[in-house]
C-alpha positions, -999 to 999 in steps of 0.1 A, spaced: 124 -243 -129 154 -255 -150 161 -234 -179 126 -225 -187 122 -187 -189 100 -171 -164 65 -159 -176 42 -129 -163 7 -137 -159 -18 -109 -153 -38 -111 -120 -74 -101 -120 -87 -74 -97 -104 -97 -71 -70 -116 -70 -49 -85 -64 -71 -76 -35 -70 -109 -20 -33 -108 -20 -32 -74 -5 -56 -86 23 -38 -119 29 -1 -107 26 18 -110 56 37 -90 69 15 -62 55 42 -39 43 41 -20 10 55 12 -6 36 44 -13 49 69 -39 37 104 -41 51 139 -51 64 162 -24 80 196 -31 82 189 -69 101 156 -64 92 119 -63 92 101 -30 87 65 -21 82 54 16 79 19 31 46 17 51 26 -9 70 -9 -11 59 -42 -28 62 -71 -34 38 -103 -18 51 -136 -18 33 -120 -18 0 -93 10 7 -58 8 19 -52 24 54 -19 37 66 -6 52 99 18 80 97 31 111 116 8 140 115 25 167 94 52 142 82 64 138 45 38 111 38 11 131 55 20 162 36 26 147 1 3 120 -1 -28 141 6 -18 168 -21 -24 145 -52 -24 111 -67 -4 81 -53 7 48 -61 9 20 -36 28 -13 -43 32 -47 -27 53 -75 -38 64 -110 -27 92 -122 -49 115 -154 -48 144 -148 -72 158 -182 -65 128 -199 -79 118 -172 -103 83 -167 -90 64 -142 -71 38 -115 -76 34 -78 -74 2 -56 -70 -1 -18 -80 -27 5 -68 -32 39 -80 -56 64 -64 -60 93 -40 -52 95 -4 -67 116 23 -64 118 60 -90 102 81 -105 131 101 -137 118 116 -135 106 152 -159 76 146 -139 65 116 -105 68 134 -119 48 164 -129 20 140 -95 21 123 -79 18 158 -94 -16 162 -71 -28 131 -41 -24 154 -21 -11 125 14 -1 134 30 29 119 65 23 102 83 44 126 75 54 162 62 89 166 38 111 184 8 127 168 -1 99 144 -29 101 120 -46 75 96 -45 80 60 -67 62 34 -59 54 -1 -90 50 -24 -81 30 -54 -89 42 -89 -70 13 -104 -57 -20 -93 -33 -42 -114 -11 -70 -107 14 -97 -122 25 -130 -112 60 -143 -122 56 -181 -130 
């Protein structure tokens, strides 16, 4: 890139969803409030029917905090050497998947949880807002 300064370009929502869907590995970060403080945790995720699906320990911090209020979910791919990359931010609500048929459908995604644990459950983030930027 030489001495040219990097530029930011706004990504359209469809392009943000495409990047979330195709990004490999599908690892992101989810931010939520727990016990009055802000928490950010890494997660494996999958896009499913326009929502973001996570798998976590039932009763753990993510399960307890994310389902109590709004969440932010972020995925990026950055190359500081070439000064290029992108970032997508999703703001929305999160809820546990409780239906047996829906959980069975999500099991077919073969989504891995971030850390191994017993008593796993699926969480679903329903986007209220999706935005993204690309560094050129």
